[in-house]
N, C-alpha and C positions, 0 to 999 in steps of 0.2 A: 399511580405508581407509588409503591411504598418500599421501605427498606426490605431487602430479601430476608426470608426466614431461614435460608440455607446457610452454608458455611463458607460463603464466597470470600469473606475477608480474613480467613485464617482463624476464626473463632466462632463459637456458637452464639445464638441469640440469648441463651441463658447466661453465658459468660458476660455478655455485654450488659444485660439487665442487672447482674450482680455487681459489676464494677460501678455502674451508674448509681445504684442505690447506696453503695459505700461512699461515693463522691457526694451525693446529696446529704447524707448524714454529716459528713465532714464539713461541707459548706455551711450547713445550718449551725454547726457548733462554732466554726471559726468566725461566723458573723457577729459573735459577741465581742470580739477583739477588733476595735475600729481600724487600727493600722494594718493588722494582718488580713482583715477582710478586704481592704483596698488592694493589697498585693494579690489576693486570691482573684478578685475581679479582673485585674490586669492580666493575670496568667490565663484565665479561661477565655478572655476576649482574644488574646494573642494566639491561643490554641484553636480558636474558632469553634469552641464548644459552649459558648455562653447561652445558646438557645435552650440548653437543658436546664439552666438555672435562672431563667429570667425573673421569676417571682422573687427568688432570694436576692438577686442583684438589685432589683427595684426597691426592696425593703431596706437593704443595707444602705443604698445611696439616699433613700428618703431620710433615714435616721442621720446620716452624715450631714445632709443639708439642714435638717432641723437643728442639729448641734451647732453648725456654723451660724445660722440665723439667730439662735437664742444665746449663744456664748461665743461671739467672734473673737473676743480677747484671748480665749484659751487656745485658739488656732494660731495665734501669733507667736507661740513659744515652741512650735514644733520644728523638726529638721526640714531642710529644703526638700529632700526627696518626698517626704510625707505630704508637705504642703502642696507641692507641684502635682503629685499624683492625685490627691483629692480634688484639686482644682480641675485637672483635665477630665477625670471621670465624671464629675458633676456636670461640667459643661457638655460633655459628650452625651450625657443622659438628658440634657435639655434644661438643666437648672442654671440660672444666671448667678454666677459668683463674681463679684468685682475683682479686678486685677490688683487692687490695693493689698491683697493678701501677701503680695511679695514685697511690700514696703519695708518689712522688718529685715529684709536681706540687703538693704541699701545702706550706704554710709551717709554722713551728714551732707555730702554734696549731691546726693541723689543717685549716685552710681552704685552698681552692684558691688558688694564687698569682695575685695581681692582674695580674702582667705577662702572663698568658695571654690577657688581654682583647685583645691586639694580634694574636693568632694565630687569625684567623677560620677558616681551614681546620682547624686543630687543635680548635677549639671545636665546629665542626660534627661532626667525627669523634667527639669526646667525647659529644656529645648522642646521636649514633647508637649509640654503645657503651652508653649508659645504658639503652637500650631492651631489652637482653638480660639485664636483672637478674633475680635469683631472690630468693625470700623472705629477708629478714634482711640484705640488702646495703645498709646505710646509705650506704656510700661512693658507690654508683651513684645513689641517690636524691639525694644532695648534688651529684653530678656533673651530673645532669639539671637540677636547679634552677639551679645556677651557670651552666652553659653556656647554658641557655635565656634567663636574665635578661641576661647579657652580650651575647648575640647580638641580643636585642630592642633593647637600648640602642644597640648599634653600628649597627643597621639605621637607626635614627632619626637618628643623629648624623653618621656619616661614610662610610658605604659607598656605592660607586657602584651604578648600576642593576643591573649583572650580579651583583654581590655580594648586593644586596638580594634579587633573585629566587632566588639559590642558598640564602640563609638562610631565606627564607619557605618554600621547598619542603622544606628540611631539617626545619624545625619542624612543618610541616603534614603531611608525608608521610615520616617516618623509614623507611628502607628495610626494617627488620625488621618493621614493622607495616603495610607496604604490599604490594600485589600487584605483583610485578615485571613481569608481562606487561601489566598495566594502565598502568604507569608508563613502560614501555620507550620508547614513541614520544616522550614528553616529554623523557626523558633523551637520546634519539637526536637530537632537534632542537637541544638545547643542547650537544651533544657537540662538543668542539674537536679537530679532526684536524690540528693544526698540525705535529705531529712526523712525519707520514707513517708508513711502515713498518707495524708490527703494528697500531697503533691505527686507522690508515686501513683496513686489511683487516677489522678487527673491526667498524668502522662499516658497511662494505659488506656484510659477512655478516649483521649485524643487520637491515639493510633487506630483504635477500633472505628471511631467516627470517621476518620479520614478515609479508610478503606470502604466503609459502608456508603459514604457519600459519593465516592468515586464510582462504585458499582451502580448507584442510582443514576449518576450523570451519564454513564455509558448507555444505559437503556434510553434515556431521554435523547441523547445524540442520535441513536439509531432511528428513533421516531422522526426526528427533524430531518435527517438525511433522506429517509424514505419519502417524507412529504415533499422535500425539495426536488427529488428525482421525478416524482409524480406530477409536479407542476409543469415540467418540460421547459421551464424558463431558461435554464442553463443552455439548452440546445437552441432555443429560439433567439436568445439574446447573447450571442457569442462575444460581443464587445463588452459585456457587463461583467462585473465581478462575480465570482463563483466561490463564495466563502461561507458555506453554511455553518461550519464549526465556529468561526469567528462570531457570526450572528448569534449562535446559541450561547456563547460565552457572555455576550452582552446581556442576554436575558437572565443568565445564571447569576450575574452580580446584582441585578435589580431585585430579583425574587429569590431570596436566600434560604427561606425556611424549607426544611425537607418536605413538608406536607404540600408544597406548591409545585410539585413535579409537573402536573398537566399544564399548569399556568405558564411555567417556563417554556414549555414546548409551544404554547399558543403565542407567547410574546416574541419568540424568535421569528415568527412569520411576518408581522409588520416591520420588524427591524430589517429583515431581508429586503423588503420592498422599498424601504428608504434608500438603501444602497443602489438597488436596481433602477429606481426612478431617477436618482441623482445621475447615474451613468447615462440614462437616456437623454437627459438635458445636457450633460457635459460632452458626451462622445458621439451621439447619434443624430438626434433630431435637428431639422432645420427650424428656424424661428416660426415660420408659418405653421408647421406641424405641431410644434410645442405649444403654440397659442391655442390651436384646436384641441389638443390633448388636455390642456389646462381647463378650457371651457367645458369639456365633457366631464371632467372630475368635479368642477364647481357645480354643474347641474346634476352630478351623480347619475349620468345617463349613458349607458353603454351604446345605445343607438346612435349617439352623436359622434361615435368613433368611425363611422362607416368609411370615410374618405382617408383614413390614416393607415400607416403601415401595420402589418400583421403583429409585429412585436409590441406596438403600443396597445393594440386591442387585447393581446394576451396579458399584458401587464395590468391593464385596468380591470380586466375580467378577474384576475387573481386578487387585486385589491378589493374589488367589489365583493367577491365571495368570502374572502378572509374577514373583512369587516362585519359582514352579516353573521358569519359563523361565531366569531368571538362575541359579538353582541348577544347572540342567542344563548351562548353558554353562560354569560354573565347574568342574563335575565333568568335563566333556569336556576342559577345558584343563589342569586341575591334579590330577585324580583324587580330589578331595574334594567331597562333597555337603554344602553348608552350610545346607540347607533348615531344619533344626531350629533352628539359631542365628538365621537370618533371621526365622523365625516368632516366636521369643522376643523379638526386638527390637520387632516390630510389636505383640505383645500388651502389652509394657511401655508402649509409647507410647499405645495405645488405653486402657489402664487409667488412665494419667495424665490423658488427656482426660476420661474419665468421672468421675474424682475431682473435677476442676475443675467439671464440669457439676453434680455433686451438691452441691458447696459453694455454687454459685450458686443452685440451686433451693431449698436449705434455709435460705439466709441465714446459713450457718455463719460465725462470726467467727474467722478463722484469723490467726496471727501471721506476721510477715515470713519467719522462718526456715522455718516449715512450708510457706508458699507457695513459697519458692525451691527447697526440696528437691524438690517435685513439678514445679515449672516448669522445672527443668533437664532433666527427662525429657521433658516435653511440648514442648520445642523440636524434638524429632525429630533432633537432632544425632547421637545414638548410632545411630539407624537408618541415617543417611547414612554414618557412618564405619565401621560394621560391614560394610555392603555394600562400601564402598571397600576395606577390608582384605582381604576375600575376592577382590574383583576384581583386587587387586594380586598375588594368588597366595600370600599369607602365611597364617599361622594354620593350619598343616597338621596339628596333632595335637589329640587330644581335650583334653589338658591346657591347650593354648593357648586353648581356647574359653571358659574360665571367665570371661573379661572380658565376655562377653555378659550374664551375670546380675549381675556385680559391676563396674559401670561404673568403669574405671580413671581415674586423675587426668588423663591426657592428653585423654580424652574429656569428662570432667565440667568441666574448666577451659575447654575450648572452648565447651561448652554454656552455662556460666555467663556468659562474655563475650557470647554472643548474647542470652541472656535479659535481662541487665541493660541492654544497649544498647537492646533493644526496649522496656524498661520506663522508660527515661529520660523519656518524656513527649513527645518530639518524633518519635515513631515510630508514629503512628496508621496502621494498615494500611489499604490502599486500600478494602477492602470490609468492614471490621470495624465493629461497632456499639458498641465499647467495653464489651462485656459482661464481658470478662475483667478481673480485677484486675491490679495491678502491684506490684512490690516497693516502689516509691516510695509508693504509696497505703497499703500496710499498715505501712510503716515510720513514716509520718507519723501514723497512727492510734495507734501505740504511743508515739510521742514527740510529745505534744501541743504542746510549746513549740518544736518544730523548724520552721523556715521552709522554703519550697520550695527556696530556694537552698541551704540547708544539707543538705537531703535529697538534692538532685542531686549535691552535692559528695561526700556519703557513697557514693552509687552509683558515681560516677566513680572514687573511690578503690578501691571493690570491684572494678571492672573492671581497674584497674592491678594489684591483688593477684592477680586471676585470670590475668592475663598473666604475672606472675612465676611462678606455679605451672605454667603451660603451658611457659614457658621451661625450668624445672627438669626437667619430665617429658621434654623433648626432649634432655637431656644424656645422654651415655654413663654407665653402661650402662643401657639400657632394653630391654624385650622386643620392641619394635616396630621394623620397618625404617624407614630414613630417609624413604622415599617416603611412608609413613604419617604420620610426624611432620610432613612438609611439607603433607600434606593437612589435618591439624588446624590447623596454623599458617595455612594459606591461608583456611580457613573463618573463623578469627578475624580475619584481615586484611580479608576481604570484608564482615564485619558492618557496619562504619560506612557502607559504600555501600548496603547493603540496607535499612538502618533509619534513614537520615537523610532523613526526609520533609519536604517544604516545607508551606506553609499550605494548599495545594490537594491534599494527600495524594499528591503525586507524588514522583518520585525523580530530580530533574534532574541531580545529580552522577553517579549510577549510569548514567542514560541517556546522558549525554555520553561517559562512558567506553566504553559499549557501542558507541555510534556510531563513535567513533574506532577502537576495537579491531577491530570486525567489518565496518564498512562504508566505511572510508576507507583505501585502500592507500597505501603510501609510494612516492613518485616515485623511480624508478631510471633516470635519464637521460631520462625522459619526463614529461609532465604527470601530476599525481596523478589516479589513476582513482577513481571513486566508484561504489558499488553502491547502488541504492535500497533503503531499509529496507522 
């Protein structure tokens, strides 16, 4: 599936190509100005159009890094906003820049200078920069706390309405921990094009790209919905979740490049089965049945399901066929058959589900660490990311496949973020009956004097620590391509949207984002068009 050549977005393909070429000329020209080039990169990333300029961005950041390495003293005389923006963009690109670049903004006592409280743009940039911290960076922890507190105070005391909105958005949705595609429309609406020229062209390109991408996603969703209907699993497993759109969204954030349309459709299939099998274990199967079900998957033998309920047979048949089909497509495209690796990810997930079921059935009293070790696997994150890595065309050698059995930090950190968010207590899933334990529950049993507030703070800090580990794993050198690192980051970014349930067990924030992203196009010289959900 490619972008349509028709006029679906309110503009022609020729108009899009013309605007894109003007933007590329402007980006190459502005790359000569180091600070303006940083601002440009920040803008195109926030507008989610950076995929058009990846070569130019890589070259600009390479030069910025070389400048820092060869002449670090020169960087010590710049304004806070420039220093913080360069630091964040280089870290996000994988370059390690030490946090001591912020030492020049401290006083003799080691505290951040009070006069910085007047530099609102600099403080917002500092807060954004603090989000890319890695373990042990006290400076960035202090930068986060300082900038957050000063911005909150300034918001109350003297900022105008536009500044208040900018500060609130910065604190609530720091760009490193937010999905650019989900936030692009909001940034686009607040984007000021007063200077004309390149920024005006980027604004126009972003509107076109948003509508083109939306049209592409509509087609992909139609394919996923048809596939889901054809499986018959929704009718056979009435107790299980029926959320193909949500499953597709998960694949969409993992594989973001427009050219990976078919791969997004394929990835939505194993994601759906993670949810379905989870519901079989949580809501349907008896322990004896679940044990036989697990043994059949471990053997990868459909015949071993003979004595089990029809729904388990149908589910495993779907799993068997989907794994074969995806493996064959990857083999056709890249010359590697990943079926053994994919099977191993599924067996590790199913065994983790069974372990939880046995704990529940036996009344076994486990501790929080024991729970979390298994719960990281039972998230299914490793299943999604191993499929993602193969669909990206990487992991081409036998040696590279060891990560399937030994979950690397980049995957375990992502899974930890998901698990702990789910366990915070405000994330009761739509059709779950609360049979699973949570880290919060086990931690409070171990610490009798701990209040619920203290326990939640503990979990929140663990999430921060997992983010730091994930940030570190994404720095050079690491064995994974940047596209895979971005997939891991995007899953972590999506987690708060997927697990922030309201009192009615709904996901209003997630649903609002989906509505805006997929069903409300952007006006390009005409009235905004809407598509019914």
